[in-house]
C-alpha positions as semicolon CSV with decimal commas, in nm:
position;residue;x (nm);y (nm);z (nm)
1;X;0,410;-0,361;-0,178
2;X;0,413;-0,625;0,100
3;X;0,400;-0,375;0,373
4;X;0,098;-0,187;0,227
5;X;-0,093;-0,525;0,196
6;X;0,011;-0,648;0,546
7;X;-0,092;-0,305;0,726
8;X;-0,421;-0,336;0,532
9;X;-0,448;-0,709;0,629
10;X;-0,397;-0,635;0,995
11;X;-0,630;-0,344;0,998
12;X;-0,893;-0,552;0,824
13;X;-0,882;-0,863;1,059
14;X;-1,234;-0,775;1,163
15;X;-1,340;-0,627;0,848
16;X;-1,590;-0,884;0,739
17;X;-1,781;-0,849;1,058
18;X;-1,758;-0,459;1,038
19;X;-1,867;-0,457;0,681
20;X;-2,151;-0,695;0,765
21;X;-2,279;-0,468;1,049
22;X;-2,296;-0,129;0,872
23;X;-2,589;0,011;0,663
24;X;-2,460;-0,019;0,295
25;X;-2,626;0,081;-0,035
26;X;-2,800;-0,196;-0,240
27;X;-2,510;-0,203;-0,491
28;X;-2,238;-0,288;-0,221
29;X;-2,051;-0,604;-0,317
30;X;-2,059;-0,902;-0,099
31;X;-1,756;-0,921;0,143
32;X;-1,597;-1,242;-0,017
33;X;-1,529;-1,027;-0,330
34;X;-1,269;-0,794;-0,163
35;X;-0,984;-1,060;-0,101
36;X;-0,981;-1,187;-0,456
37;X;-1,009;-0,838;-0,609
38;X;-0,730;-0,696;-0,387
39;X;-0,500;-0,981;-0,444
40;X;-0,509;-0,939;-0,824
41;X;-0,481;-0,559;-0,791
42;X;-0,173;-0,588;-0,553
43;X;-0,005;-0,820;-0,815
44;X;-0,085;-0,559;-1,088
45;X;0,047;-0,263;-0,869
46;X;0,370;-0,454;-0,782
47;X;0,417;-0,537;-1,145
48;X;0,359;-0,183;-1,250
49;X;0,626;-0,054;-0,988
50;X;0,884;-0,316;-1,117
51;X;0,837;-0,217;-1,471
52;X;0,880;0,158;-1,395
53;X;1,160;0,090;-1,166
54;X;1,339;-0,125;-1,436
55;X;1,315;0,171;-1,675
56;X;1,408;0,463;-1,453
57;X;1,518;0,325;-1,098
58;X;1,409;0,521;-0,809
59;X;1,268;0,853;-0,984
60;X;0,966;1,057;-0,921
61;X;0,754;0,802;-1,085
62;X;0,872;0,561;-0,801
63;X;0,808;0,831;-0,544
64;X;0,434;0,878;-0,677
65;X;0,410;0,496;-0,653
66;X;0,525;0,491;-0,302
67;X;0,295;0,762;-0,196
68;X;-0,011;0,593;-0,330
69;X;0,101;0,261;-0,144
70;X;0,124;0,447;0,184
71;X;-0,207;0,611;0,123
72;X;-0,359;0,266;0,025
73;X;-0,220;0,120;0,358
74;X;-0,374;0,416;0,560
75;X;-0,741;0,381;0,431
76;X;-0,815;0,033;0,580
77;X;-0,738;0,136;0,957
78;X;-0,933;0,460;0,907
79;X;-1,247;0,272;0,755
80;X;-1,245;-0,053;0,935
81;X;-1,058;-0,025;1,259
82;X;-1,159;0,337;1,354
83;X;-1,497;0,346;1,181
84;X;-1,407;0,690;1,070
85;X;-1,603;0,681;0,714
86;X;-1,600;1,067;0,671
87;X;-1,214;1,076;0,725
88;X;-1,158;0,752;0,510
89;X;-1,364;0,915;0,239
90;X;-1,118;1,235;0,241
91;X;-0,817;0,991;0,260
92;X;-0,966;0,776;-0,041
93;X;-0,986;1,094;-0,241
94;X;-0,620;1,168;-0,195
95;X;-0,540;0,819;-0,266
96;X;-0,748;0,850;-0,605
97;X;-0,531;1,163;-0,681
98;X;-0,212;0,990;-0,596
99;X;-0,293;0,702;-0,820
100;X;-0,380;0,940;-1,089
101;X;-0,042;1,116;-1,052
102;X;0,133;0,773;-1,066
103;X;-0,034;0,685;-1,385
104;X;0,063;1,006;-1,545
105;X;0,443;0,961;-1,426
106;X;0,434;0,585;-1,526
107;X;0,296;0,681;-1,877
108;X;0,605;0,877;-1,944
109;X;0,832;0,603;-1,842
110;X;0,631;0,275;-1,917
111;X;0,305;0,269;-2,089
112;X;0,249;-0,099;-1,974
113;X;0,334;0,013;-1,619
114;X;0,064;0,301;-1,662
115;X;-0,194;0,049;-1,810
116;X;-0,147;-0,199;-1,516
117;X;-0,244;0,088;-1,274
118;X;-0,590;0,156;-1,458
119;X;-0,772;-0,138;-1,299
120;X;-0,688;-0,027;-0,961
121;X;-0,758;0,329;-1,030
122;X;-1,105;0,223;-1,133
123;X;-1,154;0,000;-0,825
124;X;-1,047;0,278;-0,591
125;X;-1,303;0,500;-0,790
126;X;-1,565;0,241;-0,704
127;X;-1,437;0,227;-0,343
128;X;-1,460;0,594;-0,304
129;X;-1,824;0,588;-0,417
130;X;-1,910;0,305;-0,180
131;X;-1,712;0,481;0,110
132;X;-1,906;0,785;0,070
133;X;-2,252;0,598;0,053
134;X;-2,141;0,411;0,372
135;X;-2,060;0,753;0,538
136;X;-2,381;0,911;0,431
137;X;-2,595;0,595;0,537
138;X;-2,399;0,568;0,885
139;X;-2,296;0,917;0,968
């Protein structure tokens, strides 16, 4: 969990300036909102993983959880560091699917763990729409 957050943080070191410099849709949130939102989401993602791990140990459910974390960590460098908005969009679609798979796996082993992943899935849905819009406006 900390590794995914650290990779994202390092890749996003210039994110506020990059975010401010690109053309965005009118409904894009202000840059200051991302830090608090991701802090809360990372806590819920970690708690969900812990609940599932406690129930079944390292299992297919935890493999799905790790896969979505790796995809989560990969998005920030693609979008902010590389400025590859189209590739970042393709990657966030894979992330969205991986979160969905994780929710399904978690639902079988711990309904609270699955529920804790839902705000994250919703935020990534919003982030994917924002990524797509940025790609179209700046492509």
